[in-house]
N, C-alpha and C positions, 0 to 999 in steps of 0.2 A: 390455543392451548386449553382454554376453559372447556372446550367441548370434549377434551380427553377425560375430564374428571368423572362424568357419569360412566364412561367406558371402564375406567379403572375400578370404580365401585362395583360394577357388574362382575368384572374379573375377580375382584377380591371376594365377592359373595360366593362365586363358584369355587374359588380356591380354598375357602374356609374349611371345606371338608378334607382337602388334601393335606392340610397341616401348615402351620405358620412358617416353618423353615422353608418349605417348598414355595410358598407364596412369596416370601421375601426374595428368594432366589429369582423367581420369575419377574418380580417387580424390578429388581436390580438389573436384570438383563434388558428389560424394556427401557429402563432409564438410560442405560448405555446406548441402546439403539436410538433413542430419541435424541440424545446428545450428538450422536454421529449424524443423524439426519439434519439437525440444526446447523452443525458445522458445515455440512455439504451445501445446505441451502445458502448460508452466508457466503461461502466460497463462490458459488455460482452467481449470486447477486453481485459480489465484488467484480467478477469477470464481466458482467454486463455493463458495469460502470467504466471499464477500461477504455473503450473507444472514445467516450466523452473526455476522459482524463488525458488521453493521448492527443486528442484534438486541442484541448486547452494548452497543453505543453507546446504543441506545434505553434499555436497562435502567439504564445509568449516568446518563443524563440524567434519567430518572424519579426516581432516588434523589437526584440533586443538586438538582433543582428545588425541593423543599420547604425545603431548607437555604437556598438563595438567596432564596426568597420570604420566609423569616423575617427575613433581613437587610434587606429592603426598608423596614422600619420605621426604619432608620438614616437614610433620606432626610430624615425630619422631626425628626431629633435636633437638640439645641441646638448652638450655635456651638462650645462647648468640646468636645463629643463629636465634632463634625465635624473639628475640628482634631486630636484624638487619633487619629481614623480615618486621617487623612492622614499623621500622624506615624508610625504603625505600618505604613503601606503597604496597609491593607485597602481603602481607596477605590480606589487604583490597581489592585490585584488584581481587584476587582470590575469596574472599567471594562475592564481587559484581557480578562477572562472574557466580558463582553458583546461586545466587539469580535471576539473569536475566534468566538463563536457566530454573530454576524452574518455573518462571513466564510465560515464553514462553510455556512450556509444559502445564501448567494450562490453558492458553488461548486456546491452540489447543484442549484440552479435552472438552472445553465448546462448 
């Protein structure tokens, strides 16, 4: 961005003859264009990070899956154990996890 400053000064010097109103209009247009370029640059940069982020999510899910699978035996637990699971919030946490995963899959499919 610092390299743009000398360019802007040269443009301003050339525009000084055209009038201050026209110069400000041109500078405003250039500013909008520069903001658009910066937004596009950031968007593309973010897209470049997506493969790494998806890989990280995949790794985390691969690590989480065996833990959750081992908890599936709790489905067939006796009534007292089921009550304890509800009391400590584990059943709700597992249901919330399931709902979040289904929502994520749904979002990816769209």
